[in-house]
C-alpha positions in Angstrom: 7.8 -53.3 -18.0 9.8 -52.9 -14.8 9.0 -56.5 -13.9 10.1 -57.6 -17.4 13.4 -55.6 -17.1 14.1 -57.2 -13.7 13.5 -60.7 -15.0 15.9 -60.1 -18.0 18.6 -58.8 -15.7 18.2 -61.8 -13.4 18.4 -64.1 -16.3 21.6 -62.5 -17.6 23.2 -62.6 -14.1 22.4 -66.3 -13.9 23.9 -66.9 -17.3 27.1 -65.1 -16.4 27.4 -67.3 -13.3 27.1 -70.4 -15.4 29.4 -69.4 -18.3 32.3 -67.7 -16.4 34.6 -70.5 -15.1 36.1 -70.4 -11.7 39.9 -69.9 -11.7 41.8 -73.2 -11.7 43.9 -74.0 -8.7 47.5 -72.9 -9.2 49.9 -75.8 -9.6 53.0 -75.9 -7.4 56.2 -74.7 -9.0 58.7 -77.6 -9.7 61.8 -77.7 -7.5 64.6 -77.9 -10.0 67.7 -79.7 -8.6 71.0 -79.9 -10.4 73.4 -82.9 -10.1 75.9 -84.7 -12.2 74.5 -88.2 -12.8 77.9 -89.9 -12.9 78.7 -90.7 -9.3 77.0 -93.9 -8.3 75.5 -94.8 -5.9 74.8 -91.1 -5.1 74.0 -89.7 -8.5 73.4 -92.1 -11.4 70.8 -93.4 -13.9 68.9 -96.7 -13.6 68.6 -99.3 -16.4 65.8 -97.2 -18.0 67.9 -94.1 -18.0 66.0 -92.4 -15.2 67.8 -90.5 -12.4 68.6 -92.7 -9.4 70.7 -92.9 -6.3 71.1 -91.4 -2.8 71.0 -87.8 -3.9 68.0 -88.4 -6.2 66.1 -89.9 -3.3 67.1 -87.0 -1.1 65.9 -84.5 -3.8 62.6 -86.3 -4.2 62.0 -86.5 -0.4 62.9 -82.8 0.0 60.5 -81.8 -2.8 57.7 -83.9 -1.1 58.5 -82.2 2.2 58.2 -78.8 0.4 55.0 -79.8 -1.4 56.5 -79.4 -4.8 57.1 -81.7 -7.8 60.8 -82.3 -8.5 62.8 -82.0 -11.8 66.4 -83.4 -11.9 68.8 -81.6 -14.3 71.9 -83.6 -15.3 74.7 -81.1 -15.4 78.5 -81.6 -15.4 80.0 -81.0 -12.0 81.9 -77.9 -12.9 78.8 -76.4 -14.4 76.6 -76.8 -11.3 77.5 -73.6 -9.5 77.1 -71.5 -12.7 73.7 -73.1 -13.3 72.7 -72.3 -9.7 73.9 -68.7 -9.9 72.1 -68.0 -13.1 68.8 -69.5 -11.9 68.7 -72.6 -14.1 68.4 -74.7 -11.0 67.0 -74.0 -7.6 69.4 -76.3 -5.6 72.5 -78.4 -6.1 72.4 -81.8 -4.5 75.4 -83.6 -6.0 77.8 -84.8 -3.3 79.2 -81.3 -3.2 81.6 -80.4 -0.4 80.9 -77.1 1.3 84.1 -75.1 1.0 85.0 -71.5 1.9 85.9 -70.9 -1.7 82.5 -72.1 -3.0 80.7 -70.2 -0.2 82.0 -66.9 -1.8 79.5 -67.4 -4.6 76.7 -69.6 -3.3 75.2 -70.5 0.1 75.1 -74.0 1.7 72.7 -75.8 3.8 73.7 -77.5 7.0 75.9 -80.5 6.3 74.2 -83.8 5.7 77.2 -86.1 5.1 80.6 -86.1 6.8 83.5 -87.4 4.7 87.0 -86.4 3.7 89.8 -86.6 1.2 91.7 -89.9 0.9 94.3 -91.5 -1.3 94.2 -94.2 -4.0 97.8 -95.2 -4.6 99.5 -97.4 -7.2 100.3 -100.7 -5.7 104.1 -100.3 -5.3 103.9 -96.7 -3.9 105.8 -96.3 -0.6 103.8 -93.1 0.3 102.2 -93.2 3.8 100.3 -90.0 3.5 99.7 -86.8 1.5 103.0 -85.2 2.6 105.0 -88.0 0.9 103.4 -87.1 -2.4 104.7 -83.6 -2.6 107.9 -84.6 -4.3 109.5 -83.8 -7.7 108.7 -86.6 -10.2 105.5 -87.6 -8.4 102.3 -87.4 -10.4 99.0 -86.9 -8.6 95.7 -87.3 -10.5 92.6 -85.2 -9.5 89.1 -84.8 -11.0 88.5 -81.3 -12.3 86.5 -79.0 -10.1 86.6 -81.3 -7.0 88.0 -80.4 -3.6 90.8 -82.9 -4.4 91.7 -80.6 -7.3 91.5 -77.5 -5.1 93.7 -79.2 -2.4 96.3 -80.4 -4.8 96.7 -77.0 -6.6 96.9 -75.2 -3.3 99.1 -77.5 -1.3 101.3 -79.7 -3.6 104.1 -77.4 -4.8 106.5 -80.0 -6.2 104.4 -82.8 -7.5 102.9 -82.8 -11.0 99.1 -82.4 -11.0 97.1 -84.3 -13.6 93.7 -82.7 -14.0 91.2 -85.0 -15.6 87.5 -84.7 -16.4 86.4 -88.1 -15.3 86.9 -90.1 -12.1 87.4 -93.3 -14.2 90.3 -91.7 -16.1 92.1 -90.8 -12.8 91.6 -94.3 -11.5 93.0 -95.7 -14.7 96.1 -93.5 -14.5 96.8 -94.9 -11.0 95.9 -98.5 -11.9 98.3 -98.5 -14.9 101.1 -96.9 -12.8 101.1 -93.7 -14.9 100.1 -91.7 -11.8 101.3 -92.2 -8.2 98.0 -91.3 -6.6 94.5 -90.1 -7.0 93.0 -87.6 -4.4 89.3 -88.2 -3.9 86.6 -88.7 -1.3 86.6 -91.5 1.2 83.7 -93.6 -0.3 85.0 -93.5 -3.8 88.5 -94.3 -2.8 87.3 -97.4 -1.1 85.2 -98.5 -4.1 88.0 -97.9 -6.6 90.4 -99.8 -4.4 88.0 -102.7 -4.2 87.7 -102.8 -8.0 91.5 -102.6 -8.5 93.1 -104.5 -5.6 95.7 -106.1 -7.8 97.1 -102.7 -9.0 96.3 -100.2 -6.2 96.2 -99.7 -2.5 94.2 -97.2 -0.4 94.7 -94.9 2.6 91.2 -94.5 3.8 91.8 -92.3 6.8 90.9 -88.8 5.5 93.8 -86.3 5.6 91.3 -83.5 5.2 87.8 -83.6 6.8 84.9 -82.5 4.7 81.1 -82.3 4.7 78.6 -82.4 1.8 75.8 -79.9 1.8 73.0 -78.6 -0.5 74.0 -75.7 -2.7 71.6 -72.7 -2.6 71.6 -69.4 -4.5 72.8 -66.5 -2.3 70.0 -64.4 -0.8 67.4 -67.2 -0.9 67.2 -67.4 2.9 63.6 -68.7 2.9 64.5 -71.8 0.9 67.7 -72.3 2.9 65.7 -72.3 6.1 63.3 -74.9 4.7 66.1 -77.1 3.5 67.8 -77.0 6.9 64.5 -77.9 8.5 64.1 -80.9 6.2 67.7 -82.1 6.8 67.1 -82.0 10.6 63.7 -83.8 10.3 65.0 -86.3 7.8 67.9 -87.3 10.1 65.7 -87.5 13.2 63.3 -89.8 11.4 66.1 -92.1 10.1 66.0 -91.1 6.5 69.8 -91.1 6.0 70.1 -94.4 7.7 67.6 -95.9 5.4 69.4 -94.6 2.4 72.7 -96.1 3.7 71.0 -99.5 4.1 69.4 -99.3 0.6 72.4 -98.2 -1.4 75.5 -98.9 0.7 74.8 -101.8 3.0 77.9 -103.8 2.0 80.1 -100.8 2.3 78.5 -99.7 5.6 79.3 -103.2 7.1 82.8 -103.1 5.7 83.6 -99.7 7.2 82.3 -101.0 10.5 84.7 -104.0 10.2 87.6 -101.7 9.4 86.8 -99.5 12.3 86.2 -96.4 10.1 83.3 -94.0 10.7 80.6 -94.4 8.0 79.9 -91.2 6.3 76.1 -91.4 5.7 
């Protein structure tokens, strides 16, 4: 009887070993990155509607470095910081300038691109710099939520500030002569001037130096350290140079010809 009981217990143990599955390997949590897909060639969509551009490639390479899959969330620029603060996204990689004002509510990585604010002027404007625009009767266009918007509202006391939702709308105002100038970043100012040479001119020397960085939720120091390590490694291995050659080769060569420092 004892032998029978032992045999039954052994058989039950063997059955349990067969029928109880081993726990499945835990999948890596996706890295959710917020950006506004409306700023080519940095943030845009390709012909099939998929996210594409410099920032998208950076996000993908960062996620690979961290060993995580990546999810790109397309969010309007002025909604990116609220999305980060509420946990809807883990990071913001959207050509965002690291400013003291923004740093009050979010953290930033080390800079990965050096740029600055420049001027797109209507063709017949006599302005030679930002100081010439702070005059009564002068209209200056800015894109809502950008550092150009912040600069204009904080420094231009006499000019009329036109706050617009889209970059294209601001360019159109200048091109049609309805606004005297558009304050925007160096790369975009160059591109918009190239597209509208008959009706605009550009001052490409930045009047305010800036740097783009990755936005990180405050208190997430571990992720911040990993992002900074990635940026350092990526730069040392030529990652940013490759992105410049892939997306901005013509502009890179033109900036060299003009004697201006390339930003990527």
